[in-house]
C-alpha positions as CSV (number, residue, x, y, z in Angstrom):
1,M,122.0,168.8,191.7
2,H,122.3,169.6,195.4
3,M,121.2,167.4,198.3
4,L,119.4,169.4,200.9
5,K,119.1,168.3,204.6
6,L,116.0,169.0,206.7
7,T,116.8,170.4,210.1
8,Q,114.7,171.2,213.2
9,I,114.3,174.9,213.8
10,G,112.1,175.4,216.9
11,N,108.8,173.8,216.3
12,S,109.3,173.9,212.5
13,V,111.5,172.1,210.0
14,G,113.8,174.1,207.7
15,V,116.1,173.4,204.7
16,V,119.8,174.5,204.7
17,L,120.8,175.9,201.4
18,P,124.5,175.5,200.4
19,K,126.6,178.7,199.9
20,E,126.8,178.0,196.2
21,V,123.0,177.9,195.8
22,L,122.6,181.2,197.8
23,A,125.2,182.8,195.5
24,R,123.5,181.6,192.4
25,L,120.1,182.8,193.5
26,K,121.7,186.0,194.8
27,L,120.2,185.5,198.2
28,A,121.4,186.4,201.7
29,K,120.3,185.5,205.2
30,G,116.8,186.8,206.0
31,E,115.6,187.2,202.4
32,T,112.4,185.6,201.2
33,V,112.1,182.7,198.7
34,F,109.0,181.4,197.0
35,L,108.3,177.7,196.5
36,T,106.0,177.1,193.5
37,E,104.4,173.9,192.4
38,T,104.8,173.2,188.7
39,P,103.8,170.2,186.5
40,D,107.5,169.0,186.8
41,G,107.7,169.3,190.6
42,Y,108.6,172.3,192.7
43,T,110.5,175.5,191.9
44,L,112.4,177.6,194.4
45,T,112.8,181.2,193.3
46,P,113.6,184.6,194.9
47,Y,110.9,186.2,192.6
48,D,107.3,186.5,193.6
49,P,105.2,184.8,190.9
50,A,102.1,187.0,191.8
51,L,104.2,190.1,191.2
52,E,105.2,188.8,187.8
53,E,101.5,188.4,186.8
54,E,100.9,192.0,187.9
55,I,103.8,193.3,185.9
56,T,102.6,191.5,182.8
57,A,99.1,192.9,183.3
58,G,100.6,196.4,183.7
59,R,102.7,196.1,180.6
60,A,99.6,195.0,178.6
61,F,97.6,198.0,180.0
62,M,100.4,200.4,179.0
63,R,100.6,198.9,175.6
64,D,96.8,199.2,175.1
65,F,96.8,202.8,176.2
66,R,100.2,203.8,174.7
67,D,98.7,206.9,172.8
68,T,97.1,208.1,176.0
69,F,100.3,207.9,178.0
70,H,102.1,209.6,175.2
71,Q,99.7,212.5,175.3
72,L,99.9,212.7,179.1
73,A,103.7,212.8,178.9
74,K,103.6,216.1,176.9
């Protein structure tokens, strides 16, 4: 567990992430992170949850029309 400190950044408040956390999340300065509310609290992730839903829907679509895609590939 890491303790995070809130800091004033202009008119906003920000969180400073320790170097170890940035390395584990494979993040660098200027990248985007997503804060998602879950039943257990909040999750901070570098992955867009909306994109995950779209990828899942795309995979289901490709699975449903696998024969069509196979014919188009010929």
